[in-house]
C-alpha positions as CSV (number, residue, x, y, z in Angstrom):
1,M,125.4,104.1,32.1
2,G,125.3,106.2,35.3
3,I,126.2,109.8,34.9
4,F,127.0,109.5,31.3
5,G,124.1,109.8,28.8
6,K,122.7,107.6,26.2
7,K,121.2,108.9,22.9
8,G,120.7,112.5,24.0
9,L,119.7,112.0,27.6
10,A,121.8,112.0,30.7
11,F,121.6,112.3,34.5
12,E,122.1,115.9,35.5
13,K,122.0,114.7,39.1
14,I,121.4,111.2,40.6
15,E,122.3,110.7,44.2
16,L,121.4,108.8,47.3
17,S,121.4,111.1,50.4
18,K,122.7,108.4,52.8
19,S,123.8,104.9,51.9
20,K,123.8,103.7,55.5
21,I,120.9,104.4,57.8
22,N,119.3,103.2,61.0
23,S,115.9,101.5,60.7
24,D,114.1,104.5,62.1
25,E,115.6,106.9,59.4
26,T,114.8,107.6,55.8
27,T,117.0,108.3,52.8
28,T,116.3,110.2,49.6
29,I,117.2,109.6,46.0
30,T,117.4,112.9,44.0
31,V,116.9,112.6,40.2
32,N,117.4,115.3,37.6
33,V,117.5,114.3,33.9
34,K,118.8,116.5,31.1
35,N,118.8,116.4,27.3
36,F,121.2,117.7,24.8
37,K,119.6,118.4,21.4
38,E,116.8,115.9,21.2
39,K,113.3,116.5,22.6
40,F,111.8,114.1,25.1
41,D,108.0,114.3,25.8
42,D,107.3,111.2,27.9
43,I,109.9,110.6,30.6
44,A,109.3,108.1,33.4
45,V,111.5,107.1,36.3
46,I,111.0,103.6,37.7
47,T,112.6,102.8,41.1
48,K,113.0,99.1,42.1
49,T,114.6,97.2,44.9
50,D,115.7,93.6,45.5
51,D,113.0,93.6,48.2
52,A,110.5,92.7,45.5
53,S,107.5,92.3,47.9
54,N,108.3,95.6,49.7
55,Q,108.4,93.7,53.0
56,Y,111.2,95.7,54.5
57,L,111.6,98.9,52.4
58,H,108.9,101.3,51.2
59,I,109.6,103.5,48.1
60,S,107.5,106.7,48.1
61,N,107.3,106.8,44.3
62,T,108.0,103.6,42.4
63,S,106.9,105.3,39.2
64,L,107.5,109.0,38.6
65,R,106.7,111.1,35.5
66,L,109.1,113.9,34.8
67,P,108.4,117.1,32.8
68,S,109.0,117.1,29.1
69,L,112.3,118.3,27.7
70,V,111.4,120.4,24.7
71,F,114.3,122.8,24.5
72,P,118.0,121.9,23.9
73,N,120.2,121.6,27.0
74,S,117.3,121.7,29.5
75,N,116.7,119.6,32.6
76,T,113.7,118.3,34.5
77,G,114.7,119.9,37.8
78,D,115.3,117.9,41.0
79,H,112.7,115.2,42.0
80,E,112.9,113.2,45.2
81,I,112.1,109.6,46.0
82,M,112.0,108.6,49.7
83,L,113.1,105.2,51.0
84,N,111.7,104.2,54.4
85,P,112.8,100.9,56.0
86,Y,110.4,99.1,58.3
87,N,110.1,95.7,60.1
88,I,113.9,95.1,59.8
89,P,114.2,91.6,61.4
90,V,118.0,91.3,61.7
91,H,120.8,93.5,62.9
92,K,121.8,94.6,59.4
93,M,120.2,94.4,56.0
94,S,121.5,95.4,52.6
95,F,119.3,96.4,49.6
96,K,120.1,97.1,45.9
97,I,118.2,100.1,44.6
98,T,117.8,100.5,40.8
99,V,116.7,103.7,39.2
100,E,115.7,103.4,35.5
101,V,114.7,106.2,33.1
102,Y,112.3,105.3,30.3
103,T,111.0,107.3,27.3
104,N,108.3,106.7,24.7
105,N,105.6,105.6,27.1
106,A,107.9,103.6,29.3
107,K,109.0,101.3,26.5
108,K,112.6,102.3,25.9
109,L,115.2,102.2,28.7
110,M,117.5,105.2,28.4
111,L,119.4,105.5,31.7
112,K,120.0,103.2,34.7
113,K,121.8,103.7,38.0
114,E,122.2,101.3,41.0
115,F,122.7,102.1,44.6
116,D,123.5,100.0,47.6
117,L,121.6,100.8,50.8
118,T,122.5,99.3,54.2
119,V,120.0,99.5,57.1
120,N,121.0,98.9,60.7
121,K,118.3,97.7,63.0
122,K,117.7,100.4,65.7
123,Q,118.0,98.8,69.1
124,N,115.4,99.9,71.7
């Protein structure tokens, strides 16, 4: 789905600030959702990673509520989600980050975007 919308909703902006970072750095996902003609009152952004137990990657906001879109062609504004690696045990680790946008009390998946993040262990 990515940048292209589904049923009246689209990503105005969805980006990962850095896809390759050192283990002592952070990266940010910026999300901005727009509508066309339909109104959306309950918009939730869910961020997941393949590090299911959050053993190596901390997500600042796994669930984020966005403002309602009540006027045609409006957007939610930019919202940031921070990703912080920690306890990286090997020289390099890769993570798959999934950002999903739901409406109707988080019951209906409307948009989805995946990112790849590579973390290099910082040598002391």
